[in-house]
Residue frames as qw, qx, qy, qz and C-alpha x, y, z in Angstrom:
[[0.235, 0.106, -0.716, -0.649, 27.38, -146.14, -81.37],
 [0.192, -0.337, -0.922, 0.010, 24.90, -148.50, -79.70],
 [0.012, 0.529, 0.496, -0.688, 23.32, -145.57, -77.87],
 [0.206, 0.342, -0.295, -0.868, 22.89, -143.69, -81.17],
 [0.276, -0.077, -0.854, -0.435, 21.24, -146.72, -82.78],
 [0.140, -0.440, -0.825, 0.325, 18.95, -147.08, -79.72],
 [0.090, 0.496, 0.211, -0.837, 17.96, -143.42, -79.93],
 [0.258, 0.194, -0.560, -0.763, 17.23, -143.76, -83.63],
 [0.238, -0.230, -0.932, -0.146, 15.09, -146.85, -82.98],
 [0.056, -0.517, -0.652, 0.552, 13.11, -145.12, -80.24],
 [0.148, 0.430, -0.084, -0.887, 12.62, -142.06, -82.42],
 [0.251, 0.040, -0.760, -0.598, 11.41, -144.23, -85.29],
 [0.182, -0.381, -0.901, 0.101, 8.90, -146.02, -83.04],
 [0.018, 0.541, 0.408, -0.735, 7.59, -142.71, -81.69],
 [0.202, 0.325, -0.365, -0.849, 7.24, -141.34, -85.21],
 [0.246, -0.120, -0.885, -0.376, 5.42, -144.48, -86.38],
 [0.117, -0.473, -0.794, 0.363, 3.08, -144.34, -83.38],
 [0.095, 0.499, 0.144, -0.849, 2.31, -140.67, -84.02],
 [0.232, 0.165, -0.611, -0.738, 1.58, -141.39, -87.68],
 [0.218, -0.288, -0.926, -0.105, -0.80, -144.22, -86.75],
 [0.047, -0.525, -0.593, 0.609, -2.58, -141.97, -84.25],
 [0.171, 0.411, -0.153, -0.882, -3.01, -139.23, -86.87],
 [0.260, 0.008, -0.797, -0.546, -4.31, -141.73, -89.47],
 [0.165, -0.396, -0.885, 0.182, -6.76, -143.13, -86.93],
 [0.046, 0.525, 0.353, -0.773, -8.02, -139.65, -86.11],
 [0.241, 0.286, -0.432, -0.821, -8.51, -138.83, -89.79],
 [0.234, -0.147, -0.920, -0.277, -10.34, -142.13, -90.30],
 [0.074, -0.494, -0.752, 0.431, -12.71, -141.39, -87.39],
 [0.134, 0.482, 0.058, -0.864, -13.39, -137.90, -88.74],
 [0.268, 0.139, -0.671, -0.678, -14.19, -139.27, -92.21],
 [0.206, -0.286, -0.936, -0.018, -16.45, -141.94, -90.72],
 [0.017, 0.506, 0.544, -0.669, -18.28, -139.32, -88.66],
 [0.239, 0.381, -0.228, -0.864, -18.92, -137.20, -91.77],
 [0.291, -0.003, -0.841, -0.457, -20.15, -140.23, -93.73],
 [0.111, -0.353, -0.885, 0.282, -22.46, -141.27, -90.87],
 [0.156, 0.536, 0.320, -0.766, -24.17, -137.88, -91.11],
 [0.325, 0.450, -0.361, -0.749, -24.28, -137.46, -94.90],
 [0.670, 0.170, -0.611, -0.386, -24.74, -141.11, -95.91],
 [0.546, -0.397, 0.597, -0.434, -25.83, -143.14, -92.87],
 [0.953, 0.156, 0.082, -0.248, -26.73, -146.13, -95.02],
 [0.665, 0.564, -0.458, 0.174, -23.01, -146.59, -95.85],
 [0.149, -0.576, 0.663, -0.455, -21.99, -147.02, -92.22],
 [0.461, -0.043, -0.886, 0.013, -21.89, -150.62, -90.92],
 [0.541, -0.474, 0.007, -0.695, -24.76, -151.22, -88.51],
 [0.731, -0.126, -0.653, 0.155, -23.39, -153.88, -86.18],
 [0.378, -0.744, 0.169, -0.524, -24.21, -152.97, -82.58],
 [0.413, 0.224, -0.805, 0.361, -21.89, -154.53, -79.98],
 [0.500, -0.531, -0.671, 0.132, -23.24, -155.72, -76.62],
 [0.200, -0.901, -0.090, -0.375, -24.25, -152.91, -74.31],
 [0.578, -0.004, -0.467, 0.669, -21.72, -151.53, -71.87],
 [0.192, -0.563, -0.498, 0.631, -24.15, -149.17, -70.20],
 [0.175, 0.579, -0.057, -0.794, -24.57, -146.69, -73.06],
 [0.730, 0.554, 0.389, -0.091, -26.11, -146.73, -76.51],
 [0.447, -0.166, 0.493, 0.728, -23.93, -146.77, -79.59],
 [0.357, 0.671, 0.244, -0.602, -25.69, -143.91, -81.38],
 [0.119, 0.462, -0.621, -0.621, -23.95, -144.54, -84.71],
 [0.054, -0.062, -0.967, -0.240, -26.11, -147.67, -85.12],
 [0.153, 0.566, 0.704, -0.401, -29.47, -146.09, -84.29],
 [0.046, 0.209, 0.457, 0.863, -31.67, -144.42, -86.87],
 [0.192, 0.486, 0.571, -0.633, -34.62, -142.20, -85.93],
 [0.088, 0.290, 0.671, 0.676, -37.25, -141.91, -88.65],
 [0.114, 0.525, 0.524, -0.661, -39.79, -139.09, -88.38],
 [0.461, 0.593, -0.088, -0.654, -40.65, -138.52, -92.04],
 [0.830, 0.264, 0.487, 0.068, -41.29, -140.62, -95.14],
 [0.219, 0.832, -0.374, -0.345, -38.31, -139.86, -97.38],
 [0.812, 0.431, -0.394, -0.017, -36.08, -141.83, -99.75],
 [0.171, 0.517, -0.720, 0.429, -33.41, -141.95, -97.03],
 [0.583, -0.227, 0.538, -0.564, -35.92, -143.33, -94.49],
 [0.927, 0.215, 0.008, -0.308, -37.06, -146.00, -96.90],
 [0.588, 0.525, -0.594, 0.160, -33.44, -147.01, -97.55],
 [0.171, -0.421, 0.728, -0.513, -32.96, -147.52, -93.80],
 [0.783, -0.010, 0.385, -0.489, -36.06, -149.70, -93.60],
 [0.858, 0.417, -0.268, -0.137, -34.89, -151.69, -96.63],
 [0.285, 0.532, -0.731, 0.319, -31.54, -152.24, -94.90],
 [0.498, -0.240, 0.631, -0.544, -33.43, -153.52, -91.86],
 [0.896, 0.225, 0.092, -0.371, -35.37, -155.87, -94.13],
 [0.657, 0.531, -0.534, 0.041, -32.12, -157.16, -95.69],
 [0.084, -0.431, 0.784, -0.439, -30.85, -158.03, -92.20],
 [0.691, -0.013, 0.498, -0.524, -34.08, -159.93, -91.56],
 [0.831, 0.406, -0.280, -0.258, -33.68, -161.85, -94.80],
 [0.435, 0.457, -0.731, 0.259, -30.45, -163.19, -93.31],
 [0.148, -0.081, -0.838, 0.518, -31.63, -163.58, -89.69],
 [0.298, -0.469, -0.537, -0.634, -35.46, -163.61, -89.61],
 [0.495, -0.628, -0.547, 0.248, -35.90, -162.25, -86.09],
 [0.188, 0.518, -0.085, 0.830, -35.97, -158.74, -84.61],
 [0.165, -0.309, -0.613, 0.708, -36.44, -156.95, -81.31],
 [0.140, -0.528, -0.550, -0.632, -39.89, -155.35, -81.20],
 [0.230, -0.469, -0.593, 0.612, -41.39, -152.77, -78.85],
 [0.035, 0.696, 0.399, 0.596, -43.66, -149.72, -78.78],
 [0.208, -0.230, -0.444, 0.840, -44.06, -146.55, -76.74],
 [0.138, -0.653, -0.487, -0.563, -47.16, -144.44, -76.09],
 [0.027, -0.211, 0.433, -0.876, -48.46, -142.00, -73.54],
 [0.226, -0.531, -0.813, 0.079, -51.24, -142.61, -71.05],
 [0.075, -0.280, -0.004, -0.957, -53.52, -139.58, -70.78],
 [0.561, -0.217, 0.254, -0.758, -55.94, -139.48, -67.85],
 [0.561, -0.136, 0.790, -0.203, -55.58, -143.24, -67.40],
 [0.804, 0.503, 0.265, -0.178, -56.38, -143.84, -71.05],
 [0.667, -0.134, 0.478, 0.555, -53.91, -145.10, -73.64],
 [0.281, 0.757, -0.167, -0.566, -52.87, -142.65, -76.30],
 [0.856, 0.505, -0.085, -0.070, -52.00, -143.74, -79.83],
 [0.850, -0.179, 0.174, 0.463, -48.69, -145.55, -80.29],
 [0.090, 0.962, -0.137, -0.218, -46.11, -142.83, -80.86],
 [0.064, 0.711, -0.687, -0.133, -42.90, -144.81, -81.33],
 [0.992, 0.092, 0.005, -0.081, -42.09, -148.20, -82.86],
 [0.198, -0.736, 0.642, 0.085, -38.71, -149.72, -81.99],
 [0.972, 0.232, 0.000, -0.037, -37.19, -152.45, -84.16],
 [0.158, -0.754, 0.621, 0.144, -33.70, -153.94, -83.97],
 [0.840, 0.356, -0.375, -0.161, -32.26, -156.50, -86.33],
 [0.946, -0.261, 0.000, 0.194, -30.12, -159.46, -85.29],
 [0.689, 0.317, -0.035, 0.651, -27.11, -157.69, -86.82],
 [0.415, -0.416, -0.328, 0.740, -27.71, -154.61, -84.68],
 [0.020, 0.283, 0.268, 0.921, -29.46, -151.97, -86.76],
 [0.047, -0.517, -0.698, 0.493, -31.89, -150.19, -84.42],
 [0.007, -0.353, -0.420, -0.836, -34.65, -148.18, -86.08],
 [0.018, 0.452, 0.610, -0.651, -36.92, -145.87, -84.06],
 [0.035, 0.377, 0.614, 0.693, -39.99, -144.91, -86.08],
 [0.114, 0.246, 0.407, -0.873, -42.09, -141.95, -84.92],
 [0.152, 0.409, 0.859, 0.267, -45.45, -143.11, -86.18],
 [0.032, 0.820, 0.503, -0.272, -47.40, -140.00, -85.16],
 [0.044, -0.807, 0.165, 0.566, -45.00, -137.66, -86.99],
 [0.426, -0.164, 0.719, 0.524, -44.02, -139.69, -90.04],
 [0.463, 0.384, -0.200, -0.773, -47.10, -138.89, -92.12],
 [0.866, 0.248, -0.260, -0.349, -47.69, -141.56, -94.74],
 [0.744, -0.409, 0.528, 0.004, -46.49, -144.92, -93.44],
 [0.201, 0.545, -0.717, -0.384, -43.79, -146.38, -95.76],
 [0.910, 0.103, -0.191, -0.353, -45.00, -149.53, -97.50],
 [0.553, 0.388, -0.695, 0.245, -41.63, -151.12, -96.72],
 [0.185, -0.287, 0.680, -0.649, -42.38, -150.90, -92.98],
 [0.784, 0.017, 0.169, -0.597, -45.80, -152.48, -93.40],
 [0.808, 0.315, -0.480, -0.128, -44.22, -155.33, -95.36],
 [0.266, 0.352, -0.783, 0.438, -41.82, -156.09, -92.49],
 [0.400, -0.153, 0.564, -0.706, -44.52, -156.03, -89.82],
 [0.823, 0.164, 0.131, -0.528, -46.93, -158.20, -91.81],
 [0.573, 0.433, -0.690, -0.086, -44.27, -160.70, -92.94],
 [0.872, -0.401, 0.090, -0.267, -44.97, -163.90, -91.01],
 [0.884, 0.208, -0.262, 0.328, -41.45, -165.18, -91.76],
 [0.253, 0.489, -0.392, 0.737, -39.91, -162.44, -89.60],
 [0.565, -0.517, -0.613, 0.191, -40.28, -163.14, -85.85],
 [0.057, -0.707, 0.117, -0.695, -40.93, -160.09, -83.66],
 [0.656, -0.256, -0.628, 0.332, -39.62, -160.78, -80.15],
 [0.084, -0.494, 0.269, -0.822, -40.24, -158.95, -76.90],
 [0.038, -0.214, -0.847, 0.486, -42.25, -159.19, -73.69],
 [0.321, 0.616, 0.581, -0.423, -46.02, -159.03, -74.35],
 [0.085, -0.199, 0.500, 0.838, -45.43, -158.26, -78.05],
 [0.026, 0.478, 0.834, 0.275, -48.98, -159.42, -78.79],
 [0.085, -0.793, -0.435, 0.418, -50.24, -156.36, -76.90],
 [0.119, -0.541, 0.284, 0.783, -48.04, -154.02, -78.92],
 [0.098, 0.095, 0.802, 0.582, -49.24, -155.74, -82.11],
 [0.002, 0.663, 0.748, -0.020, -52.87, -155.25, -81.09],
 [0.092, -0.779, -0.173, 0.596, -52.32, -151.56, -80.40],
 [0.131, -0.335, 0.531, 0.768, -50.60, -151.10, -83.77],
 [0.059, 0.361, 0.846, 0.388, -53.61, -152.68, -85.44],
 [0.067, -0.771, -0.585, 0.244, -56.06, -150.51, -83.52],
 [0.140, -0.767, 0.000, 0.626, -54.13, -147.30, -84.19],
 [0.079, 0.596, -0.500, -0.624, -52.69, -147.80, -87.68],
 [0.859, 0.336, 0.002, -0.387, -54.25, -150.92, -89.17],
 [0.227, 0.550, -0.802, -0.049, -51.00, -152.92, -89.16],
 [0.958, -0.130, -0.076, -0.244, -51.63, -156.67, -89.13],
 [0.035, -0.690, 0.711, -0.128, -48.45, -157.57, -87.25],
 [0.957, 0.025, -0.223, -0.182, -47.65, -161.25, -87.68],
 [0.843, 0.098, -0.412, 0.332, -45.40, -163.74, -85.89],
 [0.225, -0.753, 0.371, -0.495, -44.96, -162.09, -82.50],
 [0.795, -0.060, -0.572, 0.193, -43.11, -164.21, -79.93],
 [0.473, -0.821, 0.123, -0.294, -43.08, -163.62, -76.19],
 [0.387, 0.549, -0.675, 0.305, -39.57, -164.16, -74.79],
 [0.526, -0.392, 0.557, -0.508, -41.03, -165.50, -71.56],
 [0.970, 0.139, 0.035, -0.198, -41.87, -168.72, -73.41],
 [0.679, 0.542, -0.425, 0.254, -38.23, -168.93, -74.47],
 [0.126, -0.585, 0.612, -0.517, -37.00, -168.31, -70.93],
 [0.800, -0.201, 0.385, -0.415, -39.24, -171.09, -69.62],
 [0.930, 0.336, -0.141, -0.040, -38.07, -173.45, -72.36],
 [0.499, 0.575, -0.505, 0.407, -34.45, -172.74, -71.40],
 [0.694, -0.371, -0.541, 0.297, -35.14, -173.45, -67.72],
 [0.240, 0.104, -0.241, 0.935, -34.81, -169.79, -66.75],
 [0.021, 0.578, 0.645, -0.500, -37.26, -167.74, -64.73],
 [0.189, 0.614, 0.470, 0.606, -39.56, -165.68, -66.96],
 [0.239, -0.592, -0.370, 0.675, -40.00, -162.07, -65.94],
 [0.272, 0.913, 0.139, -0.270, -40.40, -158.56, -67.21],
 [0.681, 0.643, -0.084, 0.340, -38.10, -157.27, -69.93],
 [0.061, -0.839, 0.386, -0.378, -36.21, -155.26, -67.31],
 [0.754, -0.476, 0.423, -0.163, -35.87, -158.20, -64.90],
 [0.941, 0.165, 0.235, 0.179, -34.62, -160.64, -67.53],
 [0.494, 0.784, -0.155, 0.342, -32.28, -158.07, -69.08],
 [0.231, -0.795, 0.459, -0.324, -30.62, -157.38, -65.76],
 [0.833, -0.319, 0.436, -0.120, -30.47, -161.06, -64.75],
 [0.883, 0.176, 0.380, 0.212, -29.19, -162.54, -68.01],
 [0.574, 0.669, 0.090, 0.464, -27.60, -159.67, -69.95],
 [0.498, -0.426, -0.231, 0.719, -26.42, -157.51, -67.02],
 [0.091, 0.329, 0.307, 0.888, -28.21, -154.68, -68.79],
 [0.022, -0.466, -0.626, 0.624, -30.23, -152.37, -66.57],
 [0.019, 0.520, 0.541, 0.661, -33.35, -150.86, -68.11],
 [0.081, 0.028, 0.367, -0.926, -34.98, -147.81, -66.58],
 [0.360, -0.402, -0.717, -0.440, -38.53, -148.87, -65.80],
 [0.311, -0.423, -0.715, 0.461, -41.14, -148.51, -63.12],
 [0.082, -0.878, -0.472, 0.022, -42.72, -145.44, -61.57],
 [0.457, -0.299, 0.040, 0.836, -39.76, -143.09, -61.95],
 [0.254, 0.848, 0.325, -0.334, -41.34, -139.74, -62.82],
 [0.092, -0.661, 0.447, 0.596, -38.29, -138.79, -64.83],
 [0.239, -0.030, 0.877, 0.415, -39.24, -141.49, -67.30],
 [0.372, 0.670, 0.589, -0.255, -42.63, -140.02, -68.14],
 [0.281, -0.186, 0.443, 0.831, -41.40, -138.93, -71.54],
 [0.496, 0.626, 0.158, -0.581, -43.30, -136.90, -74.10],
 [0.572, 0.021, 0.721, 0.390, -43.13, -139.27, -77.06],
 [0.404, 0.757, 0.480, 0.182, -45.01, -136.76, -79.22],
 [0.233, -0.799, 0.096, 0.546, -42.46, -133.97, -78.72],
 [0.531, 0.801, -0.179, -0.212, -41.02, -132.37, -81.90],
 [0.491, 0.561, -0.650, 0.146, -37.65, -133.99, -81.18],
 [0.899, -0.355, -0.251, 0.046, -36.57, -136.94, -79.06],
 [0.251, -0.857, 0.436, -0.110, -33.96, -136.27, -76.39],
 [0.365, 0.462, -0.805, 0.073, -30.87, -138.43, -76.02],
 [0.324, -0.144, 0.799, -0.486, -32.42, -139.99, -72.90],
 [0.765, 0.292, 0.235, -0.523, -35.53, -140.92, -74.86],
 [0.662, 0.529, -0.492, -0.202, -33.48, -142.41, -77.69],
 [0.126, 0.389, -0.876, 0.257, -31.38, -144.44, -75.26],
 [0.526, -0.001, 0.636, -0.565, -34.44, -145.62, -73.34],
 [0.801, 0.387, 0.059, -0.453, -36.27, -146.72, -76.49],
 [0.560, 0.555, -0.608, -0.093, -33.24, -148.29, -78.18],
 [0.121, -0.362, 0.864, -0.330, -32.36, -150.33, -75.11],
 [0.717, 0.103, 0.475, -0.499, -35.78, -151.97, -75.11],
 [0.820, 0.492, -0.160, -0.246, -35.42, -153.18, -78.69],
 [0.324, 0.597, -0.719, 0.148, -31.80, -154.17, -78.08],
 [0.402, -0.279, 0.760, -0.428, -32.71, -156.14, -74.96],
 [0.846, 0.224, 0.226, -0.427, -35.33, -158.08, -76.88],
 [0.786, 0.514, -0.340, -0.058, -32.99, -159.36, -79.59],
 [0.161, 0.564, -0.743, 0.322, -30.11, -159.95, -77.16],
 [0.611, -0.181, 0.615, -0.464, -32.35, -162.04, -74.87],
 [0.901, 0.343, -0.011, -0.267, -33.32, -164.08, -77.90],
 [0.541, 0.594, -0.579, 0.141, -29.63, -164.72, -78.64],
 [0.209, -0.461, 0.732, -0.456, -28.97, -165.63, -74.99],
 [0.761, -0.007, 0.486, -0.430, -31.83, -168.13, -74.75],
 [0.816, 0.484, -0.228, -0.219, -31.12, -169.55, -78.22],
 [0.348, 0.551, -0.730, 0.205, -27.65, -170.63, -77.11],
 [0.395, -0.250, 0.738, -0.487, -29.14, -172.28, -74.02],
 [0.810, 0.219, 0.288, -0.462, -31.75, -174.16, -76.05],
 [0.905, 0.420, 0.037, 0.062, -29.67, -175.39, -78.97],
 [0.651, -0.469, 0.322, 0.502, -25.97, -176.16, -78.97],
 [0.373, 0.838, -0.236, -0.321, -24.04, -174.16, -81.55],
 [0.916, 0.063, 0.316, 0.239, -22.45, -176.75, -83.83],
 [0.293, -0.590, 0.397, 0.639, -19.10, -175.81, -85.32],
 [0.266, 0.097, 0.772, 0.569, -20.33, -177.19, -88.65],
 [0.068, 0.749, 0.653, 0.094, -23.54, -175.14, -88.46],
 [0.220, 0.392, 0.049, 0.892, -23.53, -171.48, -89.42],
 [0.039, 0.201, 0.510, -0.835, -24.93, -168.87, -87.05],
 [0.468, 0.097, -0.246, -0.843, -27.68, -168.25, -89.57],
 [0.590, -0.069, -0.767, -0.245, -28.56, -171.95, -89.59],
 [0.261, -0.156, -0.776, 0.552, -28.54, -172.04, -85.80],
 [0.237, 0.160, 0.247, -0.926, -30.97, -169.11, -85.54],
 [0.590, 0.067, -0.419, -0.687, -33.35, -170.55, -88.11],
 [0.506, -0.060, -0.859, 0.041, -33.18, -173.93, -86.38],
 [0.066, -0.173, -0.662, 0.726, -34.11, -172.41, -83.01],
 [0.415, 0.142, -0.008, -0.899, -37.03, -170.55, -84.57],
 [0.624, 0.043, -0.624, -0.469, -38.33, -173.70, -86.26],
 [0.540, -0.096, -0.818, 0.172, -37.83, -176.10, -83.33],
 [0.301, -0.263, -0.633, 0.663, -38.41, -173.88, -80.32],
 [0.087, 0.255, 0.169, -0.948, -40.41, -170.81, -81.28],
 [0.245, -0.086, -0.615, -0.744, -42.85, -171.69, -84.05],
 [0.305, -0.429, -0.850, 0.001, -45.37, -173.38, -81.70],
 [0.263, -0.630, -0.502, 0.531, -45.79, -170.24, -79.61],
 [0.160, 0.116, 0.262, 0.945, -46.11, -167.49, -82.21],
 [0.310, -0.372, -0.277, -0.830, -48.85, -164.91, -81.68],
 [0.593, -0.443, -0.671, 0.041, -49.67, -166.37, -78.25],
 [0.305, -0.776, 0.121, -0.538, -50.59, -164.48, -75.11],
 [0.522, 0.105, -0.720, 0.445, -48.37, -165.33, -72.13],
 [0.518, -0.644, -0.066, -0.559, -50.14, -165.43, -68.77],
 [0.425, -0.602, 0.583, -0.344, -47.71, -166.61, -66.12],
 [0.250, -0.260, 0.932, -0.032, -47.21, -170.22, -65.08],
 [0.600, 0.364, 0.652, -0.288, -50.71, -171.24, -66.18],
 [0.539, 0.752, -0.053, -0.376, -50.07, -169.74, -69.59],
 [0.042, -0.563, 0.782, 0.264, -47.08, -171.99, -70.35],
 [0.835, 0.192, -0.295, -0.422, -48.16, -174.71, -72.81],
 [0.910, -0.293, 0.289, -0.054, -47.57, -178.33, -71.92],
 [0.841, 0.473, -0.099, 0.242, -44.98, -178.65, -74.69],
 [0.129, 0.787, -0.436, 0.416, -42.52, -176.65, -72.59],
 [0.860, -0.246, -0.390, 0.220, -40.31, -178.75, -70.36],
 [0.284, -0.921, 0.210, -0.163, -38.87, -177.03, -67.30]]
């Protein structure tokens, strides 16, 4: 009798497990269909990198459509909550001369990564211009002032409130470096940089390859994740203080003095920074 009851119990557990597995598979299939047909309905929270890009949270925009504008508006809504974003650009050098900026990478604090193909999009969405020119939204990266200058020269964007993460590293008592160096040292995220010929991508190609998307998305992701890392080193997270309040406090106390400033090594670190 006991053996029969044990067999029934095991059978029931196996059946329940199989049912859960089937339901999970159906759920994933439905989510995949929604992500293609209605990407704006899919949550855009990007977990920390584990060596690959979570493509479901990356949006590539290469035309000015209602769907593209919805994605940019979603990005703006994230910035209304956390007014900081990863910021980077890509272009090609032709015969030792800089070509026009081809790709703009932006990633919100909540993890929505938007790759905007400026040379293929046609008319620039007004929503994008509003984000870039909003001085309440901090654009973080390494040498973001240079990217901002190129965007102005090429497209007339007056990008406001850029912030070089090397100032933040110095404030936190960490060694400032390139985006790749700091990402590997503090995030354990390896970025493909340097003179590798395989990385000489054609950013003006009709379509971006998966390698190009991953390369570009990682840069924007590294920028916002480095901000999070340094923010926790600079200001203690109070249990009575929301994450939103903590981020805004760091921006006000630690970042506002160094907005739109050019970083030039040790001599370029203002006296207000204490090592």
